[in-house]
PyMOL commands that place a pseudoatom at each C-alpha (Angstrom):
pseudoatom trace, name=CA, resn=MET, resi=1, chain=A, elem=C, hetatm=0, pos=[0.168, 0.110, -0.080]
pseudoatom trace, name=CA, resn=ALA, resi=2, chain=A, elem=C, hetatm=0, pos=[1.537, 3.386, -0.919]
pseudoatom trace, name=CA, resn=THR, resi=3, chain=A, elem=C, hetatm=0, pos=[2.399, 5.455, 1.968]
pseudoatom trace, name=CA, resn=PRO, resi=4, chain=A, elem=C, hetatm=0, pos=[0.550, 9.429, 2.319]
pseudoatom trace, name=CA, resn=MET, resi=5, chain=A, elem=C, hetatm=0, pos=[2.646, 11.862, 1.192]
pseudoatom trace, name=CA, resn=THR, resi=6, chain=A, elem=C, hetatm=0, pos=[3.162, 14.252, 4.470]
pseudoatom trace, name=CA, resn=LYS, resi=7, chain=A, elem=C, hetatm=0, pos=[4.517, 17.446, 2.693]
pseudoatom trace, name=CA, resn=PRO, resi=8, chain=A, elem=C, hetatm=0, pos=[2.645, 19.224, -0.743]
pseudoatom trace, name=CA, resn=ILE, resi=9, chain=A, elem=C, hetatm=0, pos=[5.136, 19.379, -3.668]
pseudoatom trace, name=CA, resn=LYS, resi=10, chain=A, elem=C, hetatm=0, pos=[6.565, 22.408, -3.943]
pseudoatom trace, name=CA, resn=PHE, resi=11, chain=A, elem=C, hetatm=0, pos=[7.071, 23.942, -7.664]
pseudoatom trace, name=CA, resn=GLU, resi=12, chain=A, elem=C, hetatm=0, pos=[10.240, 26.405, -8.358]
pseudoatom trace, name=CA, resn=PHE, resi=13, chain=A, elem=C, hetatm=0, pos=[8.135, 28.162, -10.697]
pseudoatom trace, name=CA, resn=SER, resi=14, chain=A, elem=C, hetatm=0, pos=[7.281, 31.463, -9.746]
pseudoatom trace, name=CA, resn=SER, resi=15, chain=A, elem=C, hetatm=0, pos=[4.548, 32.298, -12.331]
pseudoatom trace, name=CA, resn=GLN, resi=16, chain=A, elem=C, hetatm=0, pos=[2.069, 30.388, -14.771]
pseudoatom trace, name=CA, resn=LYS, resi=17, chain=A, elem=C, hetatm=0, pos=[4.066, 31.664, -17.749]
pseudoatom trace, name=CA, resn=GLU, resi=18, chain=A, elem=C, hetatm=0, pos=[7.113, 29.709, -16.475]
pseudoatom trace, name=CA, resn=ILE, resi=19, chain=A, elem=C, hetatm=0, pos=[5.312, 26.530, -15.899]
pseudoatom trace, name=CA, resn=THR, resi=20, chain=A, elem=C, hetatm=0, pos=[3.583, 26.537, -19.233]
pseudoatom trace, name=CA, resn=GLU, resi=21, chain=A, elem=C, hetatm=0, pos=[7.318, 27.151, -20.603]
pseudoatom trace, name=CA, resn=ALA, resi=22, chain=A, elem=C, hetatm=0, pos=[8.423, 24.106, -18.857]
pseudoatom trace, name=CA, resn=ASN, resi=23, chain=A, elem=C, hetatm=0, pos=[5.815, 22.005, -19.921]
pseudoatom trace, name=CA, resn=ARG, resi=24, chain=A, elem=C, hetatm=0, pos=[6.264, 22.758, -23.219]
pseudoatom trace, name=CA, resn=GLU, resi=25, chain=A, elem=C, hetatm=0, pos=[9.882, 22.045, -23.277]
pseudoatom trace, name=CA, resn=ARG, resi=26, chain=A, elem=C, hetatm=0, pos=[9.166, 18.787, -21.579]
pseudoatom trace, name=CA, resn=ARG, resi=27, chain=A, elem=C, hetatm=0, pos=[6.785, 17.820, -24.141]
pseudoatom trace, name=CA, resn=GLN, resi=28, chain=A, elem=C, hetatm=0, pos=[9.226, 18.824, -26.979]
pseudoatom trace, name=CA, resn=ASN, resi=29, chain=A, elem=C, hetatm=0, pos=[11.854, 16.475, -25.395]
pseudoatom trace, name=CA, resn=VAL, resi=30, chain=A, elem=C, hetatm=0, pos=[9.333, 13.541, -25.265]
pseudoatom trace, name=CA, resn=LEU, resi=31, chain=A, elem=C, hetatm=0, pos=[8.739, 14.444, -28.666]
pseudoatom trace, name=CA, resn=ARG, resi=32, chain=A, elem=C, hetatm=0, pos=[12.169, 14.789, -29.913]
pseudoatom trace, name=CA, resn=ALA, resi=33, chain=A, elem=C, hetatm=0, pos=[12.881, 11.015, -27.962]
pseudoatom trace, name=CA, resn=LEU, resi=34, chain=A, elem=C, hetatm=0, pos=[10.080, 9.717, -29.411]
pseudoatom trace, name=CA, resn=GLN, resi=35, chain=A, elem=C, hetatm=0, pos=[11.296, 10.732, -33.018]
pseudoatom trace, name=CA, resn=ILE, resi=36, chain=A, elem=C, hetatm=0, pos=[14.875, 9.318, -32.310]
pseudoatom trace, name=CA, resn=ILE, resi=37, chain=A, elem=C, hetatm=0, pos=[13.680, 5.631, -31.527]
pseudoatom trace, name=CA, resn=ARG, resi=38, chain=A, elem=C, hetatm=0, pos=[11.174, 5.234, -34.251]
pseudoatom trace, name=CA, resn=LYS, resi=39, chain=A, elem=C, hetatm=0, pos=[13.761, 6.496, -36.268]
pseudoatom trace, name=CA, resn=GLY, resi=40, chain=A, elem=C, hetatm=0, pos=[15.842, 3.471, -34.829]
pseudoatom trace, name=CA, resn=GLN, resi=41, chain=A, elem=C, hetatm=0, pos=[13.121, 1.280, -35.455]
pseudoatom trace, name=CA, resn=THR, resi=42, chain=A, elem=C, hetatm=0, pos=[12.770, 1.575, -38.662]
pseudoatom trace, name=CA, resn=GLU, resi=43, chain=A, elem=C, hetatm=0, pos=[16.382, 1.459, -39.645]
pseudoatom trace, name=CA, resn=ALA, resi=44, chain=A, elem=C, hetatm=0, pos=[16.562, -1.730, -37.389]
pseudoatom trace, name=CA, resn=ALA, resi=45, chain=A, elem=C, hetatm=0, pos=[13.790, -3.023, -39.604]
pseudoatom trace, name=CA, resn=ALA, resi=46, chain=A, elem=C, hetatm=0, pos=[15.373, -1.985, -42.772]
pseudoatom trace, name=CA, resn=SER, resi=47, chain=A, elem=C, hetatm=0, pos=[18.427, -3.598, -41.795]
pseudoatom trace, name=CA, resn=ALA, resi=48, chain=A, elem=C, hetatm=0, pos=[16.396, -6.841, -40.685]
pseudoatom trace, name=CA, resn=GLU, resi=49, chain=A, elem=C, hetatm=0, pos=[14.776, -6.679, -44.642]
pseudoatom trace, name=CA, resn=THR, resi=50, chain=A, elem=C, hetatm=0, pos=[18.005, -6.564, -46.078]
pseudoatom trace, name=CA, resn=GLU, resi=51, chain=A, elem=C, hetatm=0, pos=[19.437, -9.397, -44.137]
pseudoatom trace, name=CA, resn=LYS, resi=52, chain=A, elem=C, hetatm=0, pos=[16.756, -11.507, -44.871]
pseudoatom trace, name=CA, resn=SER, resi=53, chain=A, elem=C, hetatm=0, pos=[16.956, -10.673, -48.629]
pseudoatom trace, name=CA, resn=ASP, resi=54, chain=A, elem=C, hetatm=0, pos=[20.765, -11.587, -48.415]
pseudoatom trace, name=CA, resn=LYS, resi=55, chain=A, elem=C, hetatm=0, pos=[20.459, -15.347, -47.589]
for i in range(1, 55): cmd.bond("trace and resi %d" % i, "trace and resi %d" % (i + 1))
show_as sticks, trace
zoom trace
């Protein structure tokens, strides 16, 4: 069973604008990571197809 939090989480942001900017930056980082992963998967699939056709 999860233990209840004793202290509220404090954000280091001073304004809603800073929170919005941080969230936008976080979202861009996630999208960039997903693009890299997808690119890696398609390259791996392509090289697997090449290996199959070579045999």
